[in-house]
N, C-alpha and C positions, 0 to 999 in steps of 0.2 A: 504494500501500500505506500502510495505516495501520497504526501499532502501539497499541494501547492499553496506557493504564500506572495502576499503583495504588501510586505512588512510583516502586518501580524496575520491578515488576513488569510483565511484557507479555506481550503476546499478538498474532498477528498477524492484525490484521483484510484481509480481503482478498476481490475480488469472483468468484474461481475459482466454480464449483459445487462443488457436493459430489458424489460419487458415492454415497452411502448415501441408504439408503430415506429419508423423512421419518419421522421419530418415533424411538420409543427404540431404540438401538443396544442388544444383551444385556451385561449384567455381566459382569464376570471372574470368573475360577471359584475363587478364593479364598473364604477363607470368614473369616479371621482375617485381623488387623493393619491396615493402610490397601488399603483396597483398593476397588473404582468399582463403585460403586450402580447408575448409571445415566448415560448419555450419553444427548446428543440434538442430534440433526442433523436441520435444514430444508435443504429441496435449494436451490443457488443461491447459500444465506447461512453467514454465520458465526453459531456463535449461543456466547453465554459468560454465564457469570454471577461477579456480581462481588460479591454479597451476598448472606448467609445470618444466620439466627437461627431459634431455636428454645424453648417455651415449655414444652414436655412431649415426651411419649415419641412420644405423636400431633399434635405440631401443631410444621411447621416450616416455613420461607419462602425459597426460594433467587428472587432476582433479576438481571436480566441484561437483554440484549439481543439482539437477533437481526438482521444487515441484512448488505448489501453494501457495499463498501469506499466505493462512489462515492455512499451514499445522504446526504442532507442530514437525514432524521432517522434516528432508530433504533426500530423499534418495540420496546415493551418485550418482555420474558416473564419470568413469574411464574410459581413452580411451588410448592404445597402439597403437604406432607408430613401425610396423617390416617391415619397409622397401618399402612397398605398399600402404598400407592405414591402416587408423585411426579405429580398431578395439576393437567394446564394449568387456569389460573386464568384467565380473560375478564373483562380491564378493559372497563366501560361504553366505547362509540367514539368520543365524543368527549374522553374522560378518559385514554385513549392515545393518541389523536393529537395533542393538548395533550402529554402526557408525553415524546412522541415526536418532539418539534420542541423536545425543550429538550436532547437528546442524552444520557441518563440513562446514557452508559456506566460510571461507577463509582460504586459506590452503596455506602449502606448500610442493614442491616433492623434493626427494632428489634421484638420484638415482646413482649407481655405474655400474651398468651391469645391463642387461635385466634378470637376476633372481636377484639383490638386490635393491629393490626400497622401497624408505620410503612415506609417505604418513603425513601431521602434520597438524592438527588442531589447527591455530593460536589462537580461544581464548579458550581453554579448555585444552589443552598442552596432548590430547591423539593421538596415533598414527595407521596408520595402516602400516604394512610391509609385502613384499612380501619376504621371505626366499627360494628362489628352488624355489618349487614349491606352498609351504603353506602361503595361504595369515595369518595373524596373527592381534590381536587388543589391543594396550597397552597404560599405561597411562607413561608419565614420572615424577618422582620424584617429590615430593614437591607440588604440586597442590593435593586438596582434598576440592568440594565446600561445603563436607557436617561439616569440618572444619572449614572452612572461609580461607581457602589457594587458592586464583585462581591463575593461571599462565596465560599469553597472550607471545604466539610466537610470537619474531619478524625480526627472522633468524635462516636458517637450516642449517650448512655443513656437505656434507657426502663424505667422503672419498672415504669411501671402504664400505665391509660388517662387516667388526668388526672394525669401527672409524670411528665415526658421531658426533654432535655438536647440541645442541640445544640453543637458547638464550632467552632474551625477561624480561620479570618482573613478580617478584612475588609478590602479595597482598595479608597483611594480615586482618581479620577481627576478631577484639574480643572486641563486644560490640560496644562503639561509639570510639574506637580506630583502627584507618585503618594505617598499615605500608606499605611503597611498598619499593622493593629491586631490583640492577639488578639482573637476573635469568641468571645460566649459567649449562647446563648437557651433558654429556660427556658417549660415549659411547663405549665399550673396548674391544664386542665382545661379552659379555656374559652377560651383563645389565649395565643399564644408574646407573648414579649418578650425585649429584650435586656438583659442582667445584665452590670453592670461588673465588670472582673474587673485584678487589678494589673497596669501594664505591665512591661516589663523595662527596665532602668537605662537601659540605651542606646535605647530606645522600637522602636515596631517590633514586628516577630515574630508569633508564634499560635500557639496551641493542636495542639500534633501528634499528642497519646496522654491518654487520659485512662482511671483505673481506680479502681472501685466498690465499698467492702469494704460499703455499705448503703446507699439514696437519703439517707439523713443521713450520708454521710462519702462526698468524692470528693477524688479527687487528679488533677490535670492537670498535664502538661507544658508549662510557653511556653520558644519558643526560637524565635531569628533565622532559625534554619535553616527555619522558616515561610514566610520570606519564599518567596513563589511563584514557579512560573515566569509567573503572569498576571499577577506584579506585574514579573521580570524584564522581557516583553516589555512590557508596559506604560510600562517606563524606559523602552525605546529607540524605543516609536511609542504612545502612548495609542490614537491614533486607533483603528492597528490591535488592540490589545487589545481596545479597546471591543467590535469589530467579530465578532471571533475569539470572545468569549465568547456575540456575540449569537446570531452564524449557522452559522461553522465547526466542525465534528466533528474535522475535523485539525488546526485548528490551532489550538482547545482541548485536547487532547490532547499536543500536541506541546509547548504551555506550561505543561502539568501533569510534564512529563518532566524538565523543566527543576528542578525542584526538588530539592532533597537533590544536588545535583555535585559539592559541596566539604563539607567540615566544617562547623559552624558556625564564626564568630566569636568566640560568646563562651557561655560556660556556659549549658545551658538551667537554667529555674529552675523546682522543686517548687511548687506550688500545692495546698494542699487546700482544701476546701469543710465546712462545718457548719453545720447546721439554725440552730446558734447564735451561729457566729462569721461566717458568710460565705466569699467568697473572699478567704484571706491566704494569702503566701508561707507554706511548711510550716516547721516549728519547725528541722528536720535536713532539710540538701541532701544528694543523691549527690553526689560528685565526680567530675563527667564534663567536663569544659571540654574545650572544642574539638571535644566531638561530637556527637550527637544519640539522640532519642529518642523515635521514632515508632509504636510497638505498644505494647498494657499488654496486662493481664489479673491479675484478682484470683484468688488461691484462697481456697474455700472457708472456711478459718482464719483469715482477712483477711488475709493476707500478700499484700502487692503487687508486682503484678512489670513493668518495663520494661523494653523491649527496642530496640534501635536497633545503629548501629556506634563504632570508636572509630577513631582514624587510629593506624596501625602504624607500624613500623619499616621497612618496606618500603617505603613512598609511597602508601598503600590502605589500605584500612579493612577493620576484621576485626568481625564480630557478636557483641555485648556485652548483657547481661543486667543492670539492677539491680531491686536485691532488697532492700524494706522487710517489716523482721517484725514489727515493733509496735514496737522498741526501737534501729533504728540499719541504715543503708545497706549493701549489701556488691555490689560490682562488680564483673563479669570476665567474660572474653575467652569464648565458645566453644570449643571444642578447633579444633583444624590451625594451621597453619603462616601467619604472617605472607605476606602475597605483595603486590603491586602492583593487585590490583584491587579493587573496590570491592564491599566486602558488607555487607549489615545484615539486620536480622531485620525481615520484612517484617508478621509476623502471630503471636498468639498466643492458647492457650485452655487451661484446666485441662486434666487427664485424667478428672476425677474421683474419683482414687485417692491424690489427694495428689502427682502429677508435674505436667506441664508438657507441653505440644506448642509446637511453634517452626518456624517458617516461617521457613528464608533464602533470599536471592538473592544471587546473582553477579551485577552489572551489569554487567559487560564481556563476561560469555559468556552471560547469562540463562539460566544453570545456577539451577536451584532444588531445595532441598534441604528434609527432614523430622528436626526433630531432636524427642527426647524426653529429659524430664528426670525421672528415675530415684531420690531420693535424692539425693543429691550428685555424682552427673554425668551430664552431658550425653552421649546418643550419636547416631548418623546412622540413621533407619530407611531402610530401603528398601520403597517398596511397590510393590506390582501393581498397574501402571495401564495395562500391556500394553507395548509395545517404543515407542510414540511418546512423542513430547515430551509434556507435560504444565505448566500452570501450577497454584496452589491460588491465589485470591485472598482468601478468607473461612475462619474455623474458629468455628466454636460448640459449645463443649458440650451434650448434653441436660441439662436441668437434670432431677436427683438419679438417673442412668447414670453411667457407664462410656463410654459411647458418645459422640463427637464427631463432628458435620457437616465436611464440605470442602466448595467448591466455588470451581470454575474451569475449564477448557478444557483439550482433550485435540486433539493434532494429527490432521486425518481424512485420507484417502484421501492427500493430497497437502501437502504443505510449507506450502501457503498456504492452507489450510481448519483449521477447528477447529469442535469439536462441545462442546457444554456438559456440564462434568463436577460428577456429585456423588457424591461419597467418601466412605465410612464409615470410622470405627475404631473398634473394639470389636462387641456384637451389634447388630443392627437391631431399633432401637427400634421396640416396636409399643405 
């Protein structure tokens, strides 16, 4: 059994055959609030979506995989919302085979139009790109498993077909020496290039979350908590780490789950990029010493939000948010009683009406919750996803609407099976 993890989120991937028929499972009857729009099941395989992006009411993309637990490669599943239904997208055979061999379980989707789409592999630094009607497969600069340079991507921002960013961590392994550094790369319309960002005072670290007010105003969290599971694995056995990243889905996913197992040793640092000044430490910093910030969102009014977790009095962690209103930062925990469980905000999205949606996960139990900020009050929302266990990995506001897509998985007919889940809050966009 393999558990797929997006930081602290997990869904079971097992080889048990699904009893559901191949194809789309009917949606739930609910017509308001968070509800199922579609689920997809493939007999004998587990199917899961981990990335979602939208550019309009008639253009959204969901990416994930469908495979057995024993697979050494993970066939991709991509579906496109064209305003009526989620259509299956067939990649060119050679590209699909190469992409599957890179085990693209954890993905980010960046969309600027129906003819300009990026799908990034979080654990390898590779990507799929749709440019017009042509799919291609590429590799971000700075990563090479053969030379011991490993990339782990934690955030992407796609502004147009000629302006895109990828962020995360670059780990280099040479013998017993392991060095980690924050990673940023920019696409200018013709090629990708690594971009230097200020490092932590203590060295090492990673960029773990990014929020963009505009293409000319980008905020990023740099944290030593970004020191990844790959780095932890490499520190104990560099040879194993190199082979795991290159070949073993199970080892790679296990390594990814090691991230964020404990609070950061030093306070995260906020960086800001402007077209005139480049990357610099932000003039004002939120006070979140010893905590971590691993998700982000930007409101239409320009306020910047980051989500993560904070150490609490019960020796656990509680989900928190940090907000920049243009003048100052405010940091607060989400409602709830402190416990010894490790809880954090794993994903965020604006609701289109001035509020915020947030996903939180209890890594001790695997329980996930949906929260909504309306005005100044956070409240927990119960979705209509049915009686089985569910998990969402990504959220995406449909531009210029009050609708939000969510993607993930829902437990199938057995505890060891899962079907890809596409959820919606608000009106179904057309």
